[in-house]
N, CA, C and O atoms as a MOPAC input file, in Angstrom:
PM7 MOZYME 1SCF
protein

 N     15.89800 1    27.62000 1    28.59700 1
 C     15.19200 1    26.44100 1    28.15000 1
 C     15.73300 1    26.05900 1    26.77900 1
 O     15.87300 1    26.91500 1    25.90600 1
 N     16.03400 1    24.78600 1    26.58800 1
 C     16.59800 1    24.33800 1    25.31600 1
 C     15.51000 1    24.25500 1    24.25700 1
 O     14.32000 1    24.20700 1    24.56700 1
 N     15.93700 1    24.23800 1    23.01000 1
 C     14.96500 1    24.15300 1    21.91400 1
 C     14.22400 1    22.81700 1    21.93300 1
 O     13.06400 1    22.74500 1    21.52700 1
 N     14.89100 1    21.75600 1    22.40400 1
 C     14.22900 1    20.44900 1    22.50600 1
 C     13.11800 1    20.49900 1    23.54200 1
 O     12.03400 1    19.95800 1    23.32200 1
 N     13.38200 1    21.14700 1    24.67200 1
 C     12.36700 1    21.28900 1    25.71300 1
 C     11.20700 1    22.13100 1    25.22100 1
 O     10.04800 1    21.80400 1    25.47700 1
 N     11.50700 1    23.21700 1    24.51200 1
 C     10.45700 1    24.07400 1    23.97100 1
 C      9.59800 1    23.31300 1    22.97200 1
 O      8.37500 1    23.45100 1    22.96600 1
 N     10.23400 1    22.51300 1    22.13000 1
 C      9.49900 1    21.71800 1    21.15500 1
 C      8.58500 1    20.72300 1    21.86900 1
 O      7.44100 1    20.52100 1    21.46300 1
 N      9.09500 1    20.10700 1    22.92900 1
 C      8.29600 1    19.16000 1    23.70400 1
 C      7.08200 1    19.82100 1    24.32500 1
 O      5.99300 1    19.24800 1    24.33900 1
 N      7.27000 1    21.02700 1    24.83700 1
 C      6.15200 1    21.76400 1    25.42600 1
 C      5.12800 1    22.16000 1    24.36900 1
 O      3.92300 1    22.08200 1    24.60900 1
 N      5.60000 1    22.58200 1    23.20700 1
 C      4.68800 1    22.92700 1    22.12300 1
 C      3.90300 1    21.71300 1    21.66300 1
 O      2.70700 1    21.81000 1    21.39000 1
 N      4.57100 1    20.57200 1    21.57500 1
 C      3.90500 1    19.34400 1    21.17000 1
 C      2.86000 1    18.94100 1    22.20500 1
 O      1.74300 1    18.56700 1    21.84700 1
 N      3.21300 1    19.01300 1    23.47400 1
 C      2.26200 1    18.66200 1    24.53300 1
 C      1.04600 1    19.58300 1    24.49300 1
 O     -0.08100 1    19.12900 1    24.69100 1
 N      1.26400 1    20.86600 1    24.24000 1
 C      0.16100 1    21.80900 1    24.14300 1
 C     -0.72400 1    21.48300 1    22.94000 1
 O     -1.95100 1    21.51800 1    23.03600 1
 N     -0.10400 1    21.17200 1    21.82700 1
 C     -0.87800 1    20.80800 1    20.63000 1
 C     -1.71000 1    19.55700 1    20.87900 1
 O     -2.86900 1    19.48700 1    20.46800 1
 N     -1.12400 1    18.57200 1    21.55000 1
 C     -1.85800 1    17.34200 1    21.85400 1
 C     -3.04200 1    17.62300 1    22.77200 1
 O     -4.11800 1    17.05000 1    22.59800 1
 N     -2.84300 1    18.50200 1    23.74700 1
 C     -3.92200 1    18.84600 1    24.66900 1
 C     -5.06700 1    19.57300 1    23.96700 1
 O     -6.22800 1    19.42300 1    24.35000 1
 N     -4.75000 1    20.33900 1    22.96800 1
 C     -5.76100 1    21.17400 1    22.30600 1
 C     -6.42300 1    20.49100 1    21.11400 1
 O     -7.44600 1    20.96700 1    20.62100 1
 N     -5.86700 1    19.41100 1    20.65800 1
 C     -6.39300 1    18.75100 1    19.46600 1
 C     -6.96200 1    17.38800 1    19.82400 1
 O     -6.23000 1    16.48600 1    20.23000 1
 N     -8.26800 1    17.24600 1    19.67000 1
 C     -8.90800 1    15.96800 1    19.98400 1
 C     -8.36500 1    14.81700 1    19.12600 1
 O     -8.10400 1    13.74300 1    19.66700 1
 N     -8.18500 1    15.00100 1    17.80900 1
 C     -7.62700 1    13.89800 1    17.01900 1
 C     -6.21600 1    13.50000 1    17.46100 1
 O     -5.90200 1    12.31100 1    17.52200 1
 N     -5.36800 1    14.47800 1    17.76700 1
 C     -4.01300 1    14.15900 1    18.21600 1
 C     -4.02100 1    13.49700 1    19.59000 1
 O     -3.23800 1    12.58200 1    19.84700 1
 N     -4.90000 1    13.95800 1    20.46600 1
 C     -5.00600 1    13.34500 1    21.79000 1
 C     -5.46400 1    11.89800 1    21.66100 1
 O     -4.97700 1    11.02600 1    22.38100 1
 N     -6.39900 1    11.63500 1    20.74600 1
 C     -6.85400 1    10.26600 1    20.51000 1
 C     -5.73400 1     9.38900 1    19.97600 1
 O     -5.59900 1     8.23000 1    20.37000 1
 N     -4.94000 1     9.94300 1    19.08600 1
 C     -3.79700 1     9.20200 1    18.54600 1
 C     -2.80300 1     8.86100 1    19.65100 1
 O     -2.30800 1     7.73600 1    19.72200 1
 N     -2.51800 1     9.81700 1    20.49700 1
 C     -1.59800 1     9.59100 1    21.60700 1
 C     -2.12500 1     8.49800 1    22.53700 1
 O     -1.35400 1     7.66000 1    23.00500 1
 N     -3.41500 1     8.50100 1    22.80400 1
 C     -4.00300 1     7.45500 1    23.64900 1
 C     -3.84600 1     6.07400 1    23.02100 1
 O     -3.54400 1     5.10400 1    23.71600 1
 N     -4.05200 1     5.98400 1    21.69800 1
 C     -3.89700 1     4.69300 1    21.01600 1
 C     -2.44100 1     4.22500 1    21.04500 1
 O     -2.17600 1     3.03300 1    21.20500 1
 N     -1.51000 1     5.14500 1    20.89400 1
 C     -0.08100 1     4.79000 1    20.96100 1
 C      0.26100 1     4.26400 1    22.35300 1
 O      0.94300 1     3.24800 1    22.49000 1
 N     -0.21100 1     4.95400 1    23.37100 1
 C      0.05700 1     4.51400 1    24.74500 1
 C     -0.60500 1     3.17200 1    25.02500 1
 O     -0.01500 1     2.31000 1    25.67700 1
 N     -1.82800 1     2.99000 1    24.53500 1
 C     -2.54400 1     1.73100 1    24.72700 1
 C     -1.80400 1     0.58200 1    24.03900 1
 O     -1.69900 1    -0.51300 1    24.59200 1
 N     -1.29800 1     0.83200 1    22.84200 1
 C     -0.56000 1    -0.18300 1    22.10600 1
 C      0.68500 1    -0.61500 1    22.88600 1
 O      0.97600 1    -1.80600 1    22.99000 1
 N      1.40800 1     0.35000 1    23.42500 1
 C      2.60500 1     0.04400 1    24.22500 1
 C      2.23200 1    -0.71200 1    25.49800 1
 O      2.92600 1    -1.64900 1    25.89400 1
 N      1.14300 1    -0.30700 1    26.13500 1
 C      0.70600 1    -0.97500 1    27.36500 1
 C      0.30900 1    -2.42100 1    27.09900 1
 O      0.58400 1    -3.30200 1    27.91400 1
 N     -0.33200 1    -2.66800 1    25.96900 1
 C     -0.71400 1    -4.03600 1    25.61400 1
 C      0.53200 1    -4.91300 1    25.43800 1
 O      0.57800 1    -6.04200 1    25.92400 1
 N      1.53000 1    -4.38600 1    24.74400 1
 C      2.74800 1    -5.17600 1    24.55900 1
 C      3.42300 1    -5.43000 1    25.90500 1
 O      3.90700 1    -6.53400 1    26.15200 1
 N      3.46300 1    -4.44000 1    26.76400 1
 C      4.04000 1    -4.62700 1    28.09900 1
 C      3.28200 1    -5.69900 1    28.87300 1
 O      3.88400 1    -6.47800 1    29.61100 1
 N      1.96100 1    -5.74000 1    28.70600 1
 C      1.14200 1    -6.73200 1    29.39900 1
 C      1.44600 1    -8.15000 1    28.93000 1
 O      1.19400 1    -9.11500 1    29.65200 1
 N      1.98500 1    -8.27500 1    27.72500 1
 C      2.29600 1    -9.59400 1    27.17600 1
 C      3.70900 1   -10.07000 1    27.51000 1
 O      4.07800 1   -11.18700 1    27.14700 1
 N      4.48700 1    -9.26600 1    28.17800 1
 C      5.89500 1    -9.60800 1    28.39800 1
 C      6.08100 1   -10.93300 1    29.12200 1
 O      7.06300 1   -11.63600 1    28.88000 1
 N      5.15200 1   -11.28400 1    30.00900 1
 C      5.30200 1   -12.54800 1    30.73900 1
 C      4.94600 1   -13.75700 1    29.87200 1
 O      5.33600 1   -14.88100 1    30.18600 1
 N      4.20700 1   -13.53000 1    28.78700 1
 C      3.79500 1   -14.61900 1    27.90300 1
 C      4.78300 1   -14.80900 1    26.75500 1
 O      4.94000 1   -15.91500 1    26.23600 1
 N      5.44400 1   -13.72700 1    26.36700 1
 C      6.36900 1   -13.79000 1    25.23000 1
 C      7.71300 1   -14.38100 1    25.63300 1
 O      8.29100 1   -13.96800 1    26.63900 1
 N      8.21200 1   -15.33000 1    24.87300 1
 C      9.55700 1   -15.84000 1    25.15000 1
 C     10.59300 1   -14.70700 1    25.04900 1
 O     10.51800 1   -13.86400 1    24.15500 1
 N     11.52800 1   -14.70400 1    25.94900 1
 C     12.54000 1   -13.64400 1    25.98800 1
 C     13.26200 1   -13.48700 1    24.66000 1
 O     13.58400 1   -12.36900 1    24.25800 1
 N     13.51800 1   -14.58900 1    23.97700 1
 C     14.24500 1   -14.52700 1    22.70700 1
 C     13.46200 1   -13.79300 1    21.61900 1
 O     14.05500 1   -13.31000 1    20.65400 1
 N     12.14500 1   -13.70400 1    21.76100 1
 C     11.33000 1   -13.01700 1    20.74600 1
 C     11.12200 1   -11.53900 1    21.03200 1
 O     10.90700 1   -10.75200 1    20.11000 1
 N     11.18400 1   -11.15800 1    22.29100 1
 C     10.80000 1    -9.79300 1    22.68800 1
 C     11.53900 1    -8.70000 1    21.91800 1
 O     10.93800 1    -7.68500 1    21.56700 1
 N     12.81500 1    -8.88800 1    21.65400 1
 C     13.58700 1    -7.85200 1    20.96400 1
 C     13.12800 1    -7.65100 1    19.52800 1
 O     13.37200 1    -6.59200 1    18.94900 1
 N     12.47000 1    -8.64100 1    18.94400 1
 C     12.02800 1    -8.55100 1    17.55400 1
 C     10.59100 1    -8.12500 1    17.38100 1
 O     10.03900 1    -8.23500 1    16.28600 1
 N      9.96100 1    -7.62700 1    18.46900 1
 C      8.54500 1    -7.24500 1    18.42500 1
 C      8.38700 1    -5.81000 1    18.90600 1
 O      8.96900 1    -5.40700 1    19.91300 1
 N      7.59200 1    -5.05100 1    18.16800 1
 C      7.28100 1    -3.67800 1    18.56100 1
 C      5.76900 1    -3.47600 1    18.50800 1
 O      5.08400 1    -4.10500 1    17.70100 1
 N      5.24900 1    -2.59900 1    19.36800 1
 C      3.81600 1    -2.32200 1    19.29500 1
 C      3.51800 1    -1.54600 1    18.02100 1
 O      4.27500 1    -0.65800 1    17.63100 1
 N      2.43400 1    -1.88200 1    17.39200 1
 C      2.06300 1    -1.22000 1    16.14800 1
 C      0.74100 1    -0.49100 1    16.27800 1
 O      0.25700 1    -0.24200 1    17.38200 1
 N      0.16300 1    -0.15300 1    15.13400 1
 C     -1.09200 1     0.59900 1    15.13200 1
 C     -2.21900 1    -0.14500 1    15.85200 1
 O     -2.30400 1    -1.37300 1    15.81700 1
 N     -3.06400 1     0.62500 1    16.49200 1
 C     -4.23100 1     0.10300 1    17.19200 1
 C     -5.43600 1     0.90400 1    16.72600 1
 O     -5.45800 1     2.13000 1    16.83300 1
 N     -6.44400 1     0.19600 1    16.20500 1
 C     -7.69000 1     0.85100 1    15.82200 1
 C     -8.84100 1    -0.10500 1    16.11500 1
 O     -8.64300 1    -1.11300 1    16.79300 1
 N    -10.01700 1     0.18800 1    15.62500 1
 C    -11.17600 1    -0.65500 1    15.89700 1
 C    -11.10000 1    -2.00900 1    15.20100 1
 O    -11.76900 1    -2.95500 1    15.61500 1
 N    -10.29500 1    -2.10900 1    14.15400 1
 C    -10.20200 1    -3.33600 1    13.36500 1
 C     -9.18400 1    -4.33000 1    13.92900 1
 O     -9.42900 1    -5.53600 1    13.92200 1
 N     -8.04400 1    -3.83300 1    14.41800 1
 C     -6.97700 1    -4.72500 1    14.86600 1
 C     -5.92800 1    -3.95600 1    15.65800 1
 O     -5.82900 1    -2.73100 1    15.59800 1
 N     -5.15500 1    -4.73200 1    16.39800 1
 C     -3.93200 1    -4.22300 1    17.02100 1
 C     -2.79800 1    -4.97700 1    16.35300 1
 O     -2.77000 1    -6.20800 1    16.36900 1
 N     -1.87600 1    -4.25500 1    15.77400 1
 C     -0.77800 1    -4.88700 1    15.05200 1
 C      0.46400 1    -4.99400 1    15.92700 1
 O      0.85500 1    -4.05800 1    16.62300 1
 N      1.06200 1    -6.17700 1    15.85800 1
 C      2.39600 1    -6.36900 1    16.40200 1
 C      3.34000 1    -6.34600 1    15.21700 1
 O      3.16800 1    -7.11000 1    14.26800 1
 N      4.32500 1    -5.48500 1    15.26200 1
 C      5.28400 1    -5.33900 1    14.17800 1
 C      6.51100 1    -6.19000 1    14.51900 1
 O      7.10000 1    -6.05800 1    15.59200 1
 N      6.87600 1    -7.05500 1    13.58600 1
 C      7.97100 1    -7.98300 1    13.85900 1
 C      9.06700 1    -7.84600 1    12.81200 1
 O      8.83700 1    -7.37300 1    11.70000 1
 N     10.27200 1    -8.27600 1    13.20100 1
 C     11.44900 1    -8.11300 1    12.35300 1
 C     11.53600 1    -9.09500 1    11.19200 1
 O     12.09300 1    -8.77200 1    10.14300 1
 N     10.98400 1   -10.30300 1    11.37900 1
 C     11.15100 1   -11.30000 1    10.32600 1
 C     10.04500 1   -12.35100 1    10.38100 1
 O      9.25000 1   -12.39300 1    11.32000 1
 N     10.01600 1   -13.19400 1     9.35800 1
 C      8.97100 1   -14.20800 1     9.22900 1
 C      9.04400 1   -15.26900 1    10.32800 1
 O      8.01800 1   -15.82500 1    10.72000 1
 N     10.23600 1   -15.55100 1    10.82100 1
 C     10.37600 1   -16.55000 1    11.88500 1
 C      9.68800 1   -16.08100 1    13.16700 1
 O      9.00100 1   -16.85900 1    13.82900 1
 N      9.87300 1   -14.81800 1    13.50800 1
 C      9.20900 1   -14.25900 1    14.69200 1
 C      7.70200 1   -14.25100 1    14.45800 1
 O      6.93600 1   -14.58300 1    15.36100 1
 N      7.27500 1   -13.87900 1    13.27100 1
 C      5.84800 1   -13.86300 1    12.95000 1
 C      5.23800 1   -15.25000 1    13.09200 1
 O      4.15100 1   -15.39500 1    13.65100 1
 N      5.92300 1   -16.26500 1    12.59500 1
 C      5.41000 1   -17.63400 1    12.68000 1
 C      5.24700 1   -18.07900 1    14.13500 1
 O      4.23200 1   -18.67800 1    14.49100 1
 N      6.23000 1   -17.79100 1    14.96200 1
 C      6.14200 1   -18.17300 1    16.37500 1
 C      5.00800 1   -17.41400 1    17.06600 1
 O      4.26400 1   -17.99300 1    17.85800 1
 N      4.87600 1   -16.13000 1    16.76800 1
 C      3.79900 1   -15.35100 1    17.37800 1
 C      2.42800 1   -15.87600 1    16.97100 1
 O      1.50100 1   -15.90000 1    17.78100 1
 N      2.30300 1   -16.29400 1    15.72700 1
 C      1.02200 1   -16.84000 1    15.28100 1
 C      0.67400 1   -18.09600 1    16.08000 1
 O     -0.49800 1   -18.34100 1    16.36900 1
 N      1.67200 1   -18.88300 1    16.43500 1
 C      1.43100 1   -20.05300 1    17.27600 1
 C      0.99700 1   -19.64700 1    18.68700 1
 O      0.23400 1   -20.35900 1    19.34000 1
 N      1.48700 1   -18.50800 1    19.14400 1
 C      1.19000 1   -18.02900 1    20.49400 1
 C     -0.07100 1   -17.17700 1    20.58400 1
 O     -0.45900 1   -16.78100 1    21.68400 1
 N     -0.72200 1   -16.88300 1    19.46200 1
 C     -1.87200 1   -15.97300 1    19.47300 1
 C     -2.93500 1   -16.33500 1    20.51000 1
 O     -3.39500 1   -15.44200 1    21.22100 1
 N     -3.34600 1   -17.59000 1    20.63000 1
 C     -4.36100 1   -17.88400 1    21.65700 1
 C     -3.90700 1   -17.48300 1    23.06900 1
 O     -4.69300 1   -16.92500 1    23.83500 1
 N     -2.66200 1   -17.76000 1    23.40800 1
 C     -2.14600 1   -17.39900 1    24.73500 1
 C     -2.03700 1   -15.88700 1    24.89100 1
 O     -2.31400 1   -15.35000 1    25.96300 1
 N     -1.63700 1   -15.20200 1    23.82600 1
 C     -1.51900 1   -13.74300 1    23.88500 1
 C     -2.88400 1   -13.10100 1    24.08700 1
 O     -3.03500 1   -12.19800 1    24.91000 1
 N     -3.87300 1   -13.56700 1    23.33800 1
 C     -5.21400 1   -12.99000 1    23.45600 1
 C     -5.83500 1   -13.31500 1    24.81200 1
 O     -6.56300 1   -12.49400 1    25.36900 1
 N     -5.55500 1   -14.50300 1    25.34900 1
 C     -6.02700 1   -14.84900 1    26.69700 1
 C     -5.40100 1   -13.92300 1    27.73500 1
 O     -6.08800 1   -13.46200 1    28.64700 1
 N     -4.11400 1   -13.64900 1    27.60500 1
 C     -3.42500 1   -12.75100 1    28.54400 1
 C     -4.00300 1   -11.33700 1    28.47400 1
 O     -4.16000 1   -10.68100 1    29.50400 1
 N     -4.31600 1   -10.87100 1    27.27700 1
 C     -4.91100 1    -9.53800 1    27.13800 1
 C     -6.31000 1    -9.50200 1    27.75500 1
 O     -6.65600 1    -8.55500 1    28.46000 1
 N     -7.10600 1   -10.52900 1    27.48900 1
 C     -8.46100 1   -10.57900 1    28.06500 1
 C     -8.40000 1   -10.57100 1    29.59000 1
 O     -9.22900 1    -9.94000 1    30.24600 1
 N     -7.42200 1   -11.26700 1    30.14600 1
 C     -7.27000 1   -11.31400 1    31.60500 1
 C     -6.99000 1    -9.93400 1    32.18800 1
 O     -7.25500 1    -9.68100 1    33.36300 1
 N     -6.45400 1    -9.04500 1    31.35800 1
 C     -6.15200 1    -7.68800 1    31.82400 1
 C     -7.19000 1    -6.67100 1    31.35100 1
 O     -7.00600 1    -5.46500 1    31.51900 1
 N     -8.28000 1    -7.16100 1    30.75800 1
 C     -9.38600 1    -6.27900 1    30.39400 1
 C     -9.44600 1    -5.84400 1    28.94700 1
 O    -10.36400 1    -5.11600 1    28.56700 1
 N     -8.50100 1    -6.26500 1    28.12700 1
 C     -8.51600 1    -5.90100 1    26.71000 1
 C     -9.14900 1    -7.04300 1    25.91200 1
 O     -8.50000 1    -8.05000 1    25.63100 1
 N    -10.39800 1    -6.87600 1    25.55700 1
 C    -11.10500 1    -7.94400 1    24.84800 1
 C    -11.05300 1    -7.79200 1    23.33700 1
 O    -11.17900 1    -8.78100 1    22.61400 1
 N    -10.87500 1    -6.59900 1    22.85700 1
 C    -10.85300 1    -6.34200 1    21.41200 1
 C     -9.85000 1    -5.25000 1    21.14800 1
 O     -9.44100 1    -4.57600 1    22.09400 1
 N     -9.44500 1    -5.04100 1    19.96400 1
 C     -9.65100 1    -5.80700 1    18.75100 1
 C     -8.68100 1    -6.98200 1    18.67700 1
 O     -7.82500 1    -7.13400 1    19.54800 1
 N     -8.80800 1    -7.81000 1    17.64900 1
 C     -7.90300 1    -8.95400 1    17.53100 1
 C     -6.47000 1    -8.51200 1    17.21300 1
 O     -6.23700 1    -7.41400 1    16.70800 1
 N     -5.53500 1    -9.38600 1    17.51900 1
 C     -4.12000 1    -9.14200 1    17.22800 1
 C     -3.82300 1    -9.55500 1    15.79300 1
 O     -4.22900 1   -10.62700 1    15.34300 1
 N     -3.12200 1    -8.70600 1    15.09600 1
 C     -2.60400 1    -9.01900 1    13.75600 1
 C     -1.09100 1    -8.88300 1    13.80500 1
 O     -0.55700 1    -8.05800 1    14.54600 1
 N     -0.41700 1    -9.68300 1    13.02500 1
 C      1.04300 1    -9.65900 1    13.01400 1
 C      1.51500 1    -9.19500 1    11.65100 1
 O      1.05900 1    -9.69400 1    10.62100 1
 N      2.42300 1    -8.24400 1    11.64900 1
 C      2.93300 1    -7.70400 1    10.39700 1
 C      4.46000 1    -7.73700 1    10.40700 1
 O      5.10200 1    -7.22400 1    11.32300 1
 N      5.01900 1    -8.34700 1     9.37500 1
 C      6.46200 1    -8.36100 1     9.23000 1
 C      6.87400 1    -7.04400 1     8.58100 1
 O      6.36800 1    -6.66600 1     7.52500 1
 N      7.80000 1    -6.35900 1     9.23400 1
 C      8.28600 1    -5.08200 1     8.68300 1
 C      9.23500 1    -5.35300 1     7.52100 1
 O     10.08100 1    -6.24400 1     7.59800 1
 N      9.09500 1    -4.59100 1     6.45800 1
 C     10.01800 1    -4.76500 1     5.33700 1
 C     11.42200 1    -4.33500 1     5.74800 1
 O     11.60400 1    -3.42400 1     6.55500 1
 N     12.39000 1    -5.00400 1     5.18000 1
 C     13.77900 1    -4.62800 1     5.44500 1
 C     14.11300 1    -3.35500 1     4.68400 1
 O     13.59300 1    -3.10400 1     3.59700 1
 N     14.97800 1    -2.57300 1     5.26900 1
 C     15.38900 1    -1.39000 1     4.53300 1
 C     15.62300 1    -0.30300 1     5.40700 1
 O     15.98000 1     0.78500 1     4.95600 1

């Protein structure tokens, strides 16, 4: 067994045994699933510049590469939130964050 495989197994065991880590993993998966659910609403040219971000009770963040992508997403927010509601995600609201360069 390779060290990478062993590390993966140790991580999976830690996640299974730790309620806070398991909760974090669920939020990460939920964030990714939400972005996947929006793929039909997002213009193809924007998709490469958007990543799923943190999800908590206050907001779900979409992380974007630049202000132009952020501006377009802000215009699309009503359609994005409608698409999420149609799939059962009613809260929290979407927030858009431009990632700093570097």
